[in-house]
N, C-alpha and C positions, 0 to 999 in steps of 0.2 A: 389581293390576299384574301384568303378564306376567313370566315368569321369563327371557325372552330378554334378553341383554345388548345394550347400545347398540353400534352399529358402531364400528370402530376408525378411526383416521386414514387408514389405507390404503384402507378401504372408501369413505370420503368422497372421497378423491382419485380413486378409480376412477369413482365416480358423477359427479364433476365432469368427468372426462375424457369420459365417455359423454355428458354434457350438451353439452360443447363439440362433440363429433363430431356429435350430432344437430342442433345449431345450424348447423354448417357444411353439413350435408346440406340443411337447410331453405333456406339462402341459395343453395346450388348448384341445388336443384330450381327455385327461382324464376327463375334465369337460363338454364336449359336449355330451349330452345324445344320439345323433344320432350315435356316434361312439362306444357305449357300446357293440353292437354285435361283432364288429371286433377290440375291444380295444387291446387285446394282440398281434395279428399279426401286427397292425399298430405301436404299441410301439416297437415291436421287430425290425421292419424294420428301424424305426427312430434311435433306439439305434445302430443298425448295421452300419448305415451311420455315426453316430458320432464316433463309434469305428474305422471305416476305416479311417476317417479323422485324428484322433489322431495318429493312427498307422503309417500312411503314412508321416505325417508332423512332429509331435512332437517327434516321436520315430525315425525319419529320415530314415524309410525303403524305402521311395521313392527315396532317393538320394544314398543309400548304395548299396552294392553288392546284387545281386539277391539271393545269398546263404542265407543271413540273412532273406530275405522275405520267402524263403522256410522253413528255420529252425523255423520260427515263425508260418507260415501259415499251414504247414502240420500237426503239432500236434493239431492246432486249428480245422482244418477240421475233423480230426479223433475224437476229443472230441465231436464236434457237431453231427457227425454221430452216435457215441455211445449213446449220450443223446437222440437223436430222436428215435433210435432203442429201447432204454429202455422205453421211453414214449409210443411208440406204443405197446410194450409188456404189459405194465401196463394197457393201455387202453383195449387191447384184453382180458386180465385176468379179468378186472372189468366187461367188457361186457359179457363174458361167465359166470361169477359168477352171474350177474344179471339175465341172461336168465335162468340159472339152478335153481335159487332160486324162480323164478316166477312160475314154473310148480310144485314145490315141495308142495305147499300149497294146 
């Protein structure tokens, strides 16, 4: 076990306030037309920030042993890498299909 102490109630309240602020930002970004071209990346970044806060404080990974952080983070990084690779493959297949279909007519 790590020698760090668990967060106090004050820290939990600050994290909760940050989560509320991030959620309000997410809802606000969704309704602002200027953000529509970059809506998905902005929402993904805000969600990642919220996920990190919840993981660090409410799942106690910040105060626990580094092995728990590794056991949680390594599969997460692997899953994100596989997801991005599959999305890029799908995008490439759709792009090639669209390019081949345009010249066939």
